[in-house]
C-alpha positions as CSV (number, residue, x, y, z in Angstrom):
1,M,-31.9,-58.3,-15.3
2,I,-32.2,-56.1,-13.1
3,E,-29.2,-57.3,-10.9
4,A,-27.3,-56.9,-14.3
5,L,-28.0,-53.8,-14.8
6,C,-27.1,-52.6,-11.6
7,L,-23.9,-53.7,-12.1
8,L,-23.2,-52.2,-15.2
9,C,-24.5,-48.6,-13.8
10,E,-21.6,-49.7,-11.0
11,E,-19.0,-49.9,-13.2
12,Q,-20.1,-47.2,-15.5
13,A,-20.0,-44.9,-12.2
14,R,-16.6,-46.6,-10.9
15,V,-15.4,-45.7,-13.9
16,L,-16.7,-41.5,-14.0
17,R,-14.8,-41.7,-10.6
18,S,-11.3,-42.8,-11.9
19,A,-11.7,-40.2,-15.2
20,V,-12.3,-37.6,-12.5
21,L,-9.5,-38.2,-10.5
22,R,-7.4,-38.1,-13.8
23,L,-9.0,-35.2,-15.1
24,A,-8.5,-33.4,-11.4
25,E,-4.9,-34.5,-11.7
26,L,-4.5,-32.6,-14.6
27,G,-6.0,-29.8,-13.3
28,D,-9.1,-30.1,-15.2
29,V,-12.2,-28.7,-14.0
30,A,-14.7,-29.1,-16.9
31,L,-17.9,-31.0,-16.2
32,Q,-17.1,-31.5,-12.4
33,D,-20.4,-30.6,-11.2
34,E,-22.1,-32.3,-14.1
35,I,-20.2,-35.4,-12.4
36,A,-21.1,-34.3,-9.1
37,A,-24.4,-34.5,-9.7
38,A,-25.0,-37.4,-11.7
39,D,-22.9,-39.4,-9.4
40,A,-25.1,-37.9,-6.4
41,R,-28.4,-39.6,-8.2
42,Y,-26.9,-42.1,-8.6
43,R,-25.7,-42.6,-5.6
44,E,-29.5,-41.9,-4.4
45,L,-31.0,-44.4,-6.9
46,I,-29.0,-47.4,-5.8
47,G,-28.0,-46.3,-1.9
48,G,-24.7,-44.6,-1.4
49,G,-23.2,-47.3,1.2
50,E,-24.2,-50.0,-0.8
51,I,-20.6,-50.2,-2.6
52,P,-18.2,-51.7,-0.1
53,D,-15.9,-49.6,1.2
54,E,-13.0,-51.7,0.4
55,L,-13.5,-51.3,-3.6
56,I,-13.4,-47.6,-3.4
57,R,-10.7,-47.5,-1.1
58,E,-9.0,-49.7,-3.9
59,E,-10.3,-48.1,-7.0
60,E,-8.9,-44.5,-5.0
61,N,-5.5,-46.5,-4.9
62,Q,-5.1,-47.4,-8.4
63,A,-5.5,-43.9,-9.6
């Protein structure tokens, strides 16, 4: 159950990061501080180094 919840949180974090990138492309800076704080807290809770770099680069390339 915990593993499933962690995977769900990781998926939601990826979606949020993609949304932030898209909003930034449009010049929208609303909620950037709040999103950054939530992302930092998420990384603190699950460990920021646990997401493979390949997944992060893949998401950035798709954006």
